[in-house]
Biopython code that builds the backbone (N, CA, C, O; Angstrom):
import numpy as np
from Bio.PDB.StructureBuilder import StructureBuilder

atoms = [
    (1, "MET", "N", (0.133, -6.505, 12.253)),
    (1, "MET", "CA", (-0.684, -7.345, 11.393)),
    (1, "MET", "C", (-1.615, -6.441, 10.599)),
    (1, "MET", "O", (-2.269, -5.562, 11.160)),
    (2, "LYS", "N", (-1.668, -6.654, 9.331)),
    (2, "LYS", "CA", (-2.432, -5.798, 8.435)),
    (2, "LYS", "C", (-3.934, -5.830, 8.709)),
    (2, "LYS", "O", (-4.575, -4.779, 8.710)),
    (3, "ASN", "N", (-4.506, -7.000, 8.940)),
    (3, "ASN", "CA", (-5.946, -7.124, 9.131)),
    (3, "ASN", "C", (-6.267, -7.662, 10.515)),
    (3, "ASN", "O", (-6.897, -8.711, 10.656)),
    (4, "LEU", "N", (-5.833, -6.942, 11.521)),
    (4, "LEU", "CA", (-6.023, -7.356, 12.906)),
    (4, "LEU", "C", (-7.500, -7.509, 13.257)),
    (4, "LEU", "O", (-7.844, -8.292, 14.142)),
    (5, "LYS", "N", (-8.375, -6.774, 12.574)),
    (5, "LYS", "CA", (-9.809, -6.855, 12.867)),
    (5, "LYS", "C", (-10.372, -8.257, 12.589)),
    (5, "LYS", "O", (-11.426, -8.612, 13.117)),
    (6, "GLU", "N", (-9.691, -9.040, 11.779)),
    (6, "GLU", "CA", (-10.141, -10.394, 11.459)),
    (6, "GLU", "C", (-9.692, -11.411, 12.505)),
    (6, "GLU", "O", (-10.187, -12.539, 12.520)),
    (7, "LEU", "N", (-8.779, -11.034, 13.363)),
    (7, "LEU", "CA", (-8.152, -11.984, 14.274)),
    (7, "LEU", "C", (-9.132, -12.699, 15.196)),
    (7, "LEU", "O", (-9.030, -13.913, 15.373)),
    (8, "LYS", "N", (-10.070, -11.981, 15.782)),
    (8, "LYS", "CA", (-10.996, -12.612, 16.731)),
    (8, "LYS", "C", (-11.861, -13.667, 16.046)),
    (8, "LYS", "O", (-12.081, -14.742, 16.604)),
    (9, "ALA", "N", (-12.349, -13.375, 14.857)),
    (9, "ALA", "CA", (-13.167, -14.344, 14.125)),
    (9, "ALA", "C", (-12.346, -15.564, 13.739)),
    (9, "ALA", "O", (-12.822, -16.693, 13.860)),
    (10, "LEU", "N", (-11.124, -15.353, 13.276)),
    (10, "LEU", "CA", (-10.266, -16.468, 12.894)),
    (10, "LEU", "C", (-9.903, -17.328, 14.098)),
    (10, "LEU", "O", (-9.955, -18.556, 14.028)),
    (11, "LEU", "N", (-9.540, -16.690, 15.187)),
    (11, "LEU", "CA", (-9.194, -17.423, 16.398)),
    (11, "LEU", "C", (-10.404, -18.182, 16.945)),
    (11, "LEU", "O", (-10.271, -19.308, 17.424)),
    (12, "SER", "N", (-11.568, -17.569, 16.873)),
    (12, "SER", "CA", (-12.792, -18.234, 17.332)),
    (12, "SER", "C", (-13.064, -19.487, 16.510)),
    (12, "SER", "O", (-13.428, -20.526, 17.059)),
    (13, "ALA", "N", (-12.889, -19.392, 15.208)),
    (13, "ALA", "CA", (-13.101, -20.547, 14.338)),
    (13, "ALA", "C", (-12.109, -21.663, 14.663)),
    (13, "ALA", "O", (-12.492, -22.830, 14.749)),
    (14, "ILE", "N", (-10.852, -21.312, 14.842)),
    (14, "ILE", "CA", (-9.830, -22.306, 15.185)),
    (14, "ILE", "C", (-10.158, -22.964, 16.515)),
    (14, "ILE", "O", (-10.074, -24.185, 16.648)),
    (15, "HIS", "N", (-10.531, -22.158, 17.494)),
    (15, "HIS", "CA", (-10.867, -22.681, 18.821)),
    (15, "HIS", "C", (-12.041, -23.663, 18.741)),
    (15, "HIS", "O", (-11.976, -24.756, 19.303)),
    (16, "CYS", "N", (-13.097, -23.281, 18.055)),
    (16, "CYS", "CA", (-14.278, -24.151, 17.949)),
    (16, "CYS", "C", (-13.968, -25.440, 17.203)),
    (16, "CYS", "O", (-14.405, -26.514, 17.616)),
    (17, "LEU", "N", (-13.224, -25.347, 16.121)),
    (17, "LEU", "CA", (-12.861, -26.550, 15.381)),
    (17, "LEU", "C", (-11.999, -27.474, 16.242)),
    (17, "LEU", "O", (-12.137, -28.696, 16.181)),
    (18, "ASN", "N", (-11.127, -26.895, 17.027)),
    (18, "ASN", "CA", (-10.264, -27.704, 17.887)),
    (18, "ASN", "C", (-11.063, -28.413, 18.976)),
    (18, "ASN", "O", (-10.834, -29.596, 19.228)),
    (19, "ILE", "N", (-11.981, -27.728, 19.619)),
    (19, "ILE", "CA", (-12.686, -28.372, 20.737)),
    (19, "ILE", "C", (-13.769, -29.337, 20.280)),
    (19, "ILE", "O", (-14.251, -30.141, 21.078)),
    (20, "THR", "N", (-14.162, -29.276, 19.014)),
    (20, "THR", "CA", (-15.126, -30.253, 18.514)),
    (20, "THR", "C", (-14.427, -31.420, 17.836)),
    (20, "THR", "O", (-15.076, -32.344, 17.347)),
    (21, "GLY", "N", (-13.104, -31.373, 17.809)),
    (21, "GLY", "CA", (-12.334, -32.445, 17.181)),
    (21, "GLY", "C", (-11.470, -33.173, 18.183)),
    (21, "GLY", "O", (-11.935, -33.593, 19.242)),
    (22, "GLN", "N", (-10.219, -33.315, 17.837)),
    (22, "GLN", "CA", (-9.279, -34.067, 18.653)),
    (22, "GLN", "C", (-8.811, -33.316, 19.900)),
    (22, "GLN", "O", (-8.180, -33.923, 20.766)),
    (23, "ARG", "N", (-9.089, -32.055, 20.019)),
    (23, "ARG", "CA", (-8.633, -31.210, 21.131)),
    (23, "ARG", "C", (-7.125, -31.275, 21.305)),
    (23, "ARG", "O", (-6.615, -31.775, 22.308)),
    (24, "ASP", "N", (-6.443, -30.772, 20.330)),
    (24, "ASP", "CA", (-4.993, -30.712, 20.392)),
    (24, "ASP", "C", (-4.578, -29.803, 21.547)),
    (24, "ASP", "O", (-4.994, -28.646, 21.608)),
    (25, "LYS", "N", (-3.776, -30.314, 22.445)),
    (25, "LYS", "CA", (-3.370, -29.592, 23.647)),
    (25, "LYS", "C", (-2.633, -28.291, 23.323)),
    (25, "LYS", "O", (-2.863, -27.265, 23.962)),
    (26, "ASP", "N", (-1.759, -28.341, 22.340)),
    (26, "ASP", "CA", (-0.996, -27.140, 21.978)),
    (26, "ASP", "C", (-1.888, -26.063, 21.370)),
    (26, "ASP", "O", (-1.728, -24.880, 21.671)),
    (27, "ILE", "N", (-2.817, -26.463, 20.526)),
    (27, "ILE", "CA", (-3.748, -25.489, 19.936)),
    (27, "ILE", "C", (-4.624, -24.887, 21.026)),
    (27, "ILE", "O", (-4.884, -23.684, 21.023)),
    (28, "THR", "N", (-5.076, -25.711, 21.949)),
    (28, "THR", "CA", (-5.888, -25.224, 23.063)),
    (28, "THR", "C", (-5.136, -24.170, 23.860)),
    (28, "THR", "O", (-5.679, -23.104, 24.149)),
    (29, "LEU", "N", (-3.898, -24.458, 24.214)),
    (29, "LEU", "CA", (-3.094, -23.508, 24.993)),
    (29, "LEU", "C", (-2.836, -22.210, 24.221)),
    (29, "LEU", "O", (-2.901, -21.119, 24.788)),
    (30, "LEU", "N", (-2.543, -22.339, 22.928)),
    (30, "LEU", "CA", (-2.316, -21.144, 22.116)),
    (30, "LEU", "C", (-3.568, -20.277, 22.021)),
    (30, "LEU", "O", (-3.491, -19.052, 22.111)),
    (31, "CYS", "N", (-4.718, -20.917, 21.840)),
    (31, "CYS", "CA", (-5.976, -20.163, 21.772)),
    (31, "CYS", "C", (-6.273, -19.476, 23.105)),
    (31, "CYS", "O", (-6.628, -18.298, 23.137)),
    (32, "GLU", "N", (-6.128, -20.212, 24.195)),
    (32, "GLU", "CA", (-6.377, -19.627, 25.514)),
    (32, "GLU", "C", (-5.456, -18.440, 25.758)),
    (32, "GLU", "O", (-5.897, -17.388, 26.220)),
    (33, "TYR", "N", (-4.185, -18.610, 25.448)),
    (33, "TYR", "CA", (-3.206, -17.542, 25.638)),
    (33, "TYR", "C", (-3.567, -16.318, 24.793)),
    (33, "TYR", "O", (-3.530, -15.186, 25.276)),
    (34, "THR", "N", (-3.910, -16.554, 23.545)),
    (34, "THR", "CA", (-4.219, -15.444, 22.635)),
    (34, "THR", "C", (-5.479, -14.701, 23.070)),
    (34, "THR", "O", (-5.500, -13.470, 23.076)),
    (35, "PHE", "N", (-6.524, -15.436, 23.433)),
    (35, "PHE", "CA", (-7.739, -14.770, 23.919)),
    (35, "PHE", "C", (-7.424, -13.921, 25.148)),
    (35, "PHE", "O", (-7.926, -12.806, 25.289)),
    (36, "ASN", "N", (-6.596, -14.454, 26.026)),
    (36, "ASN", "CA", (-6.263, -13.730, 27.251)),
    (36, "ASN", "C", (-5.388, -12.521, 26.972)),
    (36, "ASN", "O", (-5.700, -11.422, 27.430)),
    (37, "ARG", "N", (-4.313, -12.692, 26.241)),
    (37, "ARG", "CA", (-3.341, -11.624, 26.029)),
    (37, "ARG", "C", (-3.836, -10.534, 25.080)),
    (37, "ARG", "O", (-3.614, -9.349, 25.328)),
    (38, "ILE", "N", (-4.487, -10.917, 24.024)),
    (38, "ILE", "CA", (-4.887, -9.926, 23.019)),
    (38, "ILE", "C", (-6.267, -9.349, 23.302)),
    (38, "ILE", "O", (-6.491, -8.151, 23.126)),
    (39, "PHE", "N", (-7.188, -10.195, 23.739)),
    (39, "PHE", "CA", (-8.564, -9.734, 23.941)),
    (39, "PHE", "C", (-8.923, -9.532, 25.408)),
    (39, "PHE", "O", (-10.015, -9.056, 25.718)),
    (40, "GLY", "N", (-8.021, -9.887, 26.306)),
    (40, "GLY", "CA", (-8.254, -9.658, 27.728)),
    (40, "GLY", "C", (-9.384, -10.490, 28.324)),
    (40, "GLY", "O", (-10.039, -10.065, 29.276)),
    (41, "GLY", "N", (-9.606, -11.652, 27.774)),
    (41, "GLY", "CA", (-10.682, -12.503, 28.283)),
    (41, "GLY", "C", (-10.414, -13.961, 27.996)),
    (41, "GLY", "O", (-9.285, -14.361, 27.711)),
    (42, "THR", "N", (-11.465, -14.743, 28.075)),
    (42, "THR", "CA", (-11.339, -16.172, 27.806)),
    (42, "THR", "C", (-12.314, -16.567, 26.703)),
    (42, "THR", "O", (-13.116, -15.762, 26.230)),
    (43, "ALA", "N", (-12.217, -17.805, 26.323)),
    (43, "ALA", "CA", (-13.118, -18.340, 25.308)),
    (43, "ALA", "C", (-14.155, -19.250, 25.955)),
    (43, "ALA", "O", (-14.713, -20.120, 25.286)),
    (44, "ASN", "N", (-14.420, -19.064, 27.238)),
    (44, "ASN", "CA", (-15.332, -19.955, 27.953)),
    (44, "ASN", "C", (-16.737, -19.970, 27.352)),
    (44, "ASN", "O", (-17.319, -21.041, 27.176)),
    (45, "LEU", "N", (-17.284, -18.808, 27.037)),
    (45, "LEU", "CA", (-18.626, -18.767, 26.445)),
    (45, "LEU", "C", (-18.636, -19.401, 25.058)),
    (45, "LEU", "O", (-19.590, -20.081, 24.677)),
    (46, "LEU", "N", (-17.582, -19.172, 24.328)),
    (46, "LEU", "CA", (-17.456, -19.784, 23.010)),
    (46, "LEU", "C", (-17.391, -21.306, 23.139)),
    (46, "LEU", "O", (-17.997, -22.030, 22.349)),
    (47, "SER", "N", (-16.659, -21.777, 24.132)),
    (47, "SER", "CA", (-16.567, -23.217, 24.375)),
    (47, "SER", "C", (-17.926, -23.799, 24.732)),
    (47, "SER", "O", (-18.283, -24.881, 24.266)),
    (48, "LEU", "N", (-18.680, -23.087, 25.553)),
    (48, "LEU", "CA", (-20.014, -23.561, 25.939)),
    (48, "LEU", "C", (-20.934, -23.698, 24.731)),
    (48, "LEU", "O", (-21.773, -24.598, 24.683)),
    (49, "ALA", "N", (-20.777, -22.816, 23.770)),
    (49, "ALA", "CA", (-21.605, -22.873, 22.564)),
    (49, "ALA", "C", (-21.292, -24.110, 21.717)),
    (49, "ALA", "O", (-22.084, -24.501, 20.859)),
    (50, "CYS", "N", (-20.143, -24.714, 21.964)),
    (50, "CYS", "CA", (-19.726, -25.879, 21.175)),
    (50, "CYS", "C", (-19.919, -27.204, 21.899)),
    (50, "CYS", "O", (-19.716, -28.265, 21.309)),
    (51, "VAL", "N", (-20.305, -27.157, 23.163)),
    (51, "VAL", "CA", (-20.442, -28.382, 23.955)),
    (51, "VAL", "C", (-21.458, -29.328, 23.315)),
    (51, "VAL", "O", (-22.573, -28.931, 22.975)),
    (52, "GLY", "N", (-21.052, -30.570, 23.161)),
    (52, "GLY", "CA", (-21.939, -31.590, 22.616)),
    (52, "GLY", "C", (-22.159, -31.522, 21.117)),
    (52, "GLY", "O", (-22.983, -32.255, 20.569)),
    (53, "ARG", "N", (-21.427, -30.648, 20.460)),
    (53, "ARG", "CA", (-21.588, -30.505, 19.015)),
    (53, "ARG", "C", (-20.376, -31.077, 18.300)),
    (53, "ARG", "O", (-19.281, -31.160, 18.856)),
    (54, "LYS", "N", (-20.599, -31.463, 17.065)),
    (54, "LYS", "CA", (-19.526, -31.981, 16.226)),
    (54, "LYS", "C", (-19.168, -30.941, 15.176)),
    (54, "LYS", "O", (-19.886, -29.962, 14.972)),
    (55, "LYS", "N", (-18.049, -31.175, 14.523)),
    (55, "LYS", "CA", (-17.580, -30.241, 13.501)),
    (55, "LYS", "C", (-18.661, -29.955, 12.462)),
    (55, "LYS", "O", (-18.886, -28.801, 12.097)),
    (56, "ASP", "N", (-19.328, -31.005, 11.985)),
    (56, "ASP", "CA", (-20.367, -30.815, 10.966)),
    (56, "ASP", "C", (-21.507, -29.938, 11.476)),
    (56, "ASP", "O", (-22.142, -29.224, 10.699)),
    (57, "ASP", "N", (-21.765, -29.994, 12.783)),
    (57, "ASP", "CA", (-22.838, -29.193, 13.378)),
    (57, "ASP", "C", (-22.505, -27.700, 13.399)),
    (57, "ASP", "O", (-23.383, -26.857, 13.217)),
    (58, "ILE", "N", (-21.229, -27.386, 13.624)),
    (58, "ILE", "CA", (-20.860, -25.979, 13.792)),
    (58, "ILE", "C", (-20.335, -25.323, 12.516)),
    (58, "ILE", "O", (-20.213, -24.099, 12.462)),
    (59, "MET", "N", (-20.024, -26.111, 11.497)),
    (59, "MET", "CA", (-19.441, -25.542, 10.284)),
    (59, "MET", "C", (-20.298, -24.461, 9.621)),
    (59, "MET", "O", (-19.740, -23.457, 9.178)),
    (60, "PRO", "N", (-21.620, -24.612, 9.530)),
    (60, "PRO", "CA", (-22.394, -23.519, 8.924)),
    (60, "PRO", "C", (-22.227, -22.191, 9.687)),
    (60, "PRO", "O", (-22.129, -21.128, 9.075)),
    (61, "GLU", "N", (-22.197, -22.266, 11.011)),
    (61, "GLU", "CA", (-22.021, -21.052, 11.808)),
    (61, "GLU", "C", (-20.614, -20.481, 11.657)),
    (61, "GLU", "O", (-20.437, -19.266, 11.575)),
    (62, "ILE", "N", (-19.625, -21.353, 11.622)),
    (62, "ILE", "CA", (-18.249, -20.895, 11.441)),
    (62, "ILE", "C", (-18.085, -20.250, 10.069)),
    (62, "ILE", "O", (-17.469, -19.192, 9.944)),
    (63, "GLU", "N", (-18.637, -20.888, 9.048)),
    (63, "GLU", "CA", (-18.534, -20.315, 7.705)),
    (63, "GLU", "C", (-19.240, -18.960, 7.614)),
    (63, "GLU", "O", (-18.756, -18.053, 6.937)),
    (64, "GLN", "N", (-20.373, -18.824, 8.287)),
    (64, "GLN", "CA", (-21.075, -17.541, 8.294)),
    (64, "GLN", "C", (-20.243, -16.473, 8.998)),
    (64, "GLN", "O", (-20.136, -15.347, 8.513)),
    (65, "LEU", "N", (-19.659, -16.824, 10.135)),
    (65, "LEU", "CA", (-18.792, -15.891, 10.864)),
    (65, "LEU", "C", (-17.615, -15.459, 10.000)),
    (65, "LEU", "O", (-17.303, -14.272, 9.903)),
    (66, "LEU", "N", (-16.975, -16.423, 9.385)),
    (66, "LEU", "CA", (-15.819, -16.102, 8.545)),
    (66, "LEU", "C", (-16.215, -15.279, 7.325)),
    (66, "LEU", "O", (-15.463, -14.408, 6.888)),
    (67, "LYS", "N", (-17.384, -15.553, 6.780)),
    (67, "LYS", "CA", (-17.866, -14.789, 5.621)),
    (67, "LYS", "C", (-18.146, -13.339, 5.997)),
    (67, "LYS", "O", (-17.843, -12.424, 5.232)),
    (68, "GLU", "N", (-18.724, -13.133, 7.176)),
    (68, "GLU", "CA", (-19.087, -11.779, 7.611)),
    (68, "GLU", "C", (-17.900, -10.972, 8.140)),
    (68, "GLU", "O", (-17.862, -9.752, 7.986)),
    (69, "GLU", "N", (-16.940, -11.644, 8.757)),
    (69, "GLU", "CA", (-15.869, -10.934, 9.458)),
    (69, "GLU", "C", (-14.506, -10.977, 8.781)),
    (69, "GLU", "O", (-13.609, -10.216, 9.144)),
    (70, "THR", "N", (-14.342, -11.870, 7.792)),
    (70, "THR", "CA", (-13.030, -12.033, 7.159)),
    (70, "THR", "C", (-13.189, -12.205, 5.658)),
    (70, "THR", "O", (-14.297, -12.181, 5.123)),
    (71, "LYS", "N", (-12.087, -12.375, 5.013)),
    (71, "LYS", "CA", (-12.077, -12.694, 3.586)),
    (71, "LYS", "C", (-11.617, -14.136, 3.370)),
    (71, "LYS", "O", (-11.179, -14.494, 2.277)),
    (72, "PHE", "N", (-11.719, -14.963, 4.416)),
    (72, "PHE", "CA", (-11.242, -16.339, 4.347)),
    (72, "PHE", "C", (-12.009, -17.167, 3.321)),
    (72, "PHE", "O", (-11.402, -17.939, 2.579)),
    (73, "ILE", "N", (-13.321, -17.023, 3.267)),
    (73, "ILE", "CA", (-14.121, -17.824, 2.330)),
    (73, "ILE", "C", (-13.699, -17.524, 0.895)),
    (73, "ILE", "O", (-13.586, -18.436, 0.077)),
    (74, "GLU", "N", (-13.466, -16.250, 0.589)),
    (74, "GLU", "CA", (-12.994, -15.883, -0.736)),
    (74, "GLU", "C", (-11.623, -16.509, -1.004)),
    (74, "GLU", "O", (-11.365, -17.016, -2.096)),
    (75, "TYR", "N", (-10.758, -16.466, -0.006)),
    (75, "TYR", "CA", (-9.423, -17.064, -0.115)),
    (75, "TYR", "C", (-9.538, -18.563, -0.368)),
    (75, "TYR", "O", (-8.864, -19.112, -1.239)),
    (76, "LYS", "N", (-10.399, -19.212, 0.406)),
    (76, "LYS", "CA", (-10.596, -20.659, 0.279)),
    (76, "LYS", "C", (-11.092, -21.010, -1.118)),
    (76, "LYS", "O", (-10.621, -21.972, -1.723)),
    (77, "GLU", "N", (-12.038, -20.236, -1.628)),
    (77, "GLU", "CA", (-12.581, -20.494, -2.962)),
    (77, "GLU", "C", (-11.530, -20.301, -4.037)),
    (77, "GLU", "O", (-11.503, -21.043, -5.019)),
    (78, "SER", "N", (-10.666, -19.316, -3.866)),
    (78, "SER", "CA", (-9.618, -19.093, -4.859)),
    (78, "SER", "C", (-8.593, -20.232, -4.853)),
    (78, "SER", "O", (-8.006, -20.549, -5.888)),
    (79, "LYS", "N", (-8.384, -20.836, -3.700)),
    (79, "LYS", "CA", (-7.439, -21.967, -3.598)),
    (79, "LYS", "C", (-8.039, -23.258, -4.158)),
    (79, "LYS", "O", (-7.319, -24.118, -4.666)),
    (80, "ASN", "N", (-9.357, -23.382, -4.060)),
    (80, "ASN", "CA", (-10.033, -24.590, -4.544)),
    (80, "ASN", "C", (-10.345, -24.518, -6.032)),
    (80, "ASN", "O", (-10.802, -25.496, -6.624)),
    (81, "GLY", "N", (-10.103, -23.380, -6.626)),
    (81, "GLY", "CA", (-10.300, -23.231, -8.066)),
    (81, "GLY", "C", (-11.682, -22.987, -8.383)),
    (81, "GLY", "O", (-12.030, -22.836, -9.554)),
]
sb = StructureBuilder()
sb.init_structure("model")
sb.init_model(0)
sb.init_chain("A")
sb.init_seg("    ")
for serial, (resi, resn, name, xyz) in enumerate(atoms, 1):
    if name == "N":
        sb.init_residue(resn, " ", resi, " ")
    sb.init_atom(name, np.array(xyz, "f"), 0.0, 1.0, " ", f" {name:<3s}", serial, name[0])
structure = sb.get_structure()
């Protein structure tokens, strides 16, 4: 993967969005597996940070993380015109 350094931030954002929403079982399993296999840990602390919060509550933090660690915000803006 060309930009592997972005993977943890992207996976963290996906995980948080999933647990504050419908909690798709397949996405949950994929995130857990990826955190374990690639990063050698779990997302338990990340999950705790999202407890009792809704998507709208965490979006500013997710956007800040993505802005600092990835080029996703730039990509998103280019797609939105």
